[in-house]
C-alpha positions in Angstrom: 0.0 0.0 0.0 2.8 2.3 0.8 4.4 2.2 -2.6 1.0 2.5 -4.3 0.4 5.7 -2.4 3.8 7.1 -3.4 3.1 6.3 -7.0 -0.2 8.2 -6.6 1.7 11.1 -4.9 4.2 11.3 -7.8 1.5 11.5 -10.6 1.1 14.8 -12.4 -2.6 14.6 -11.5 -1.7 15.6 -8.0 1.4 17.7 -8.4 2.0 20.1 -11.2 5.7 20.0 -10.4 5.7 16.2 -10.5 9.0 14.5 -10.3 9.6 11.6 -12.7 12.2 10.4 -10.3 9.6 10.0 -7.5 7.2 8.2 -9.8 9.9 5.8 -11.0 11.2 5.0 -7.6 7.7 4.5 -6.2 6.9 2.2 -9.2 10.1 0.3 -8.7 9.3 -0.3 -5.1 5.8 -1.4 -6.0 7.3 -3.8 -8.5 9.8 -5.3 -6.0 7.0 -5.6 -3.4 4.7 -7.4 -5.9 7.6 -9.7 -6.9 8.3 -10.7 -3.3 4.6 -11.2 -2.6 4.2 -13.4 -5.7 7.3 -15.5 -4.7 6.0 -15.9 -1.2 2.5 -16.8 -2.4 3.8 -19.4 -4.7 6.2 -20.9 -2.2 4.0 -20.9 0.9 3.1 -24.5 0.4 -0.3 -26.0 0.7 -1.3 -23.6 3.5 -4.7 -22.6 2.1 -5.5 -20.5 5.2 -2.2 -18.6 4.7 -3.0 -18.0 1.0 -6.5 -16.8 1.9 -5.0 -14.5 4.5 -2.5 -13.0 1.9 -5.3 -12.5 -0.7 -7.7 -10.9 1.8 -5.0 -8.5 3.1 -4.0 -7.6 -0.4 -7.7 -6.9 -1.4 -8.2 -4.8 1.7 -5.1 -2.7 0.9 -6.0 -2.3 -2.8 -9.5 -1.3 -1.7 -8.1 1.3 0.6 -5.9 2.8 -2.1 -8.9 2.8 -4.6 -11.0 4.7 -2.0 -8.1 7.2 -1.5 -7.8 7.7 -5.2 -11.5 8.3 -5.6 -11.6 10.8 -2.7 -8.5 12.5 -4.1 -9.8 12.7 -7.7 -13.5 13.5 -7.1 -13.9 15.1 -3.6 -10.9 17.4 -3.4 -10.8 20.2 -6.0 -7.6 22.0 -5.5 -4.3 20.6 -6.7 -2.5 21.5 -3.5 -5.3 20.0 -1.4 -4.9 16.7 -3.3 -1.2 16.7 -2.8 -1.5 17.4 0.9 -4.1 14.8 1.4 -2.1 12.0 -0.3 1.1 13.2 1.3 -0.3 13.1 4.8 -1.6 9.5 4.2 1.8 8.5 2.8 3.4 9.9 6.0 0.9 8.0 8.2 1.5 4.8 6.3 5.3 5.2 6.7 5.0 5.7 10.5 2.8 2.5 10.6 5.5 0.6 8.6 8.5 2.0 10.6 10.4 -0.9 12.1 9.7 -1.4 15.8 13.4 -1.5 16.5 13.8 2.1 15.2 11.0 3.4 17.4 12.5 1.6 20.4 16.0 3.0 19.7 14.6 6.5 19.3 12.8 6.3 22.6 15.9 4.9 24.3 18.1 7.6 22.7 15.9 10.5 23.7 15.3 9.4 27.2 17.8 10.0 30.0 18.9 6.9 31.8 18.2 8.4 35.3 14.6 9.2 34.6 12.3 8.1 37.4 9.8 5.4 36.2 6.9 7.4 37.6 7.8 10.5 35.6 8.3 9.0 32.2 5.1 8.3 30.1 3.5 5.0 30.5 3.8 3.9 26.9 7.6 4.5 27.0 7.9 2.5 30.1 6.0 -0.4 28.6 8.0 -0.3 25.3 11.3 -0.4 27.2 10.1 -3.2 29.4 8.8 -5.3 26.5 11.8 -4.7 24.3 14.7 -4.9 26.7 16.4 -7.4 24.4 18.1 -6.7 21.1 16.4 -9.4 19.1 14.5 -6.9 16.9 17.6 -4.9 15.9 18.4 -5.2 12.2 22.0 -5.7 11.0 24.3 -2.7 11.2 24.9 -2.3 7.5 21.1 -2.4 6.7 20.6 0.4 9.2 23.6 2.4 7.9 22.4 2.1 4.3 18.9 3.1 5.4 20.3 6.1 7.2 22.2 7.2 4.0 19.0 6.6 2.0 17.0 8.9 4.3 19.6 11.6 4.1 19.6 11.4 0.3 15.8 11.7 0.1 15.8 14.5 2.6 18.3 16.4 0.4 16.0 15.6 -2.6 13.0 17.1 -0.9 14.9 20.3 -0.4 16.0 20.7 -4.0 14.2 23.4 -6.1 10.9 23.7 -4.1 10.6 22.2 -0.6 8.3 19.3 -0.5 7.2 19.0 3.1 5.5 15.5 2.7 8.8 14.0 1.6 10.8 16.1 4.0 8.8 15.0 7.1 8.9 11.3 6.3 12.6 11.3 5.6 13.5 13.4 8.6 11.6 10.9 10.7 13.5 8.1 9.0 16.8 9.9 9.5 16.1 10.4 13.2 15.0 6.7 13.7 18.0 5.3 11.8 20.3 7.7 13.5 19.0 6.6 16.9 19.5 3.0 15.8 23.1 3.8 14.9 23.5 5.5 18.2 22.2 2.4 20.0 24.8 0.3 18.1 27.5 2.8 19.2 26.4 2.6 22.8 26.2 -1.2 22.7 29.7 -1.5 21.2 31.1 1.0 23.7 29.6 -0.9 26.6 31.2 -4.2 25.3 34.6 -2.5 24.9 34.5 -1.1 28.5 33.7 -4.6 30.0 
C-alpha cells in the first residue's frame, strides 16, 4: 500500500511539479514488493489459510488505495489539497511501517537513563520493558544504508521547491535510523569497556 500511495503522490494529476524520479522509484518499489509477494505466495506450500489471508489482506489494501484515489480525484478540488491529502496519508503509512526497533531505539536515545519510572510516560515504560532485548535490531549495515537513503531523500526534498511531505517522512527516517546507529555505538562502547 505504501508504494501504491507514493506512485499516486508522484503522478502529475496531484502535483504540477511532479518529479519523474519520485514516480519511477515508487513504481520500482511497488514492482519489487509485488515480486516478493508473488514468490512468497507461490512458495508458501499447501497452506490454504495462509493464501486466503494473503489475498484478503491484499484486497483490503487495494480497496483502501482505490478509496483514497476516488476521494482525491472527485472530492478534493484544488491541486495543493490533493497533494497534501495524499502526502499526509503517505506519512501515516510510513509511520505505521516503521520498524519497531527504530522506534524503540529512538525512545531509548531520547530518554535520559536516570529518569524516574513514575515521571516518564506509561507507553515509553511499557515499550522499554517489552523490548529490553536486542532481538529486533536489524543488522548494522542495513541500518547504515537506510540512514544514507533517508539523508539522500531529505536532500532531494529540499531541491528546487521544498516538498514537506517527503521532508517530514525522511526526517523521521533519518532520526530513527540515526538513533539506531547511536544504539549500536552505545552497545559496542559498553562491550569494549567490559
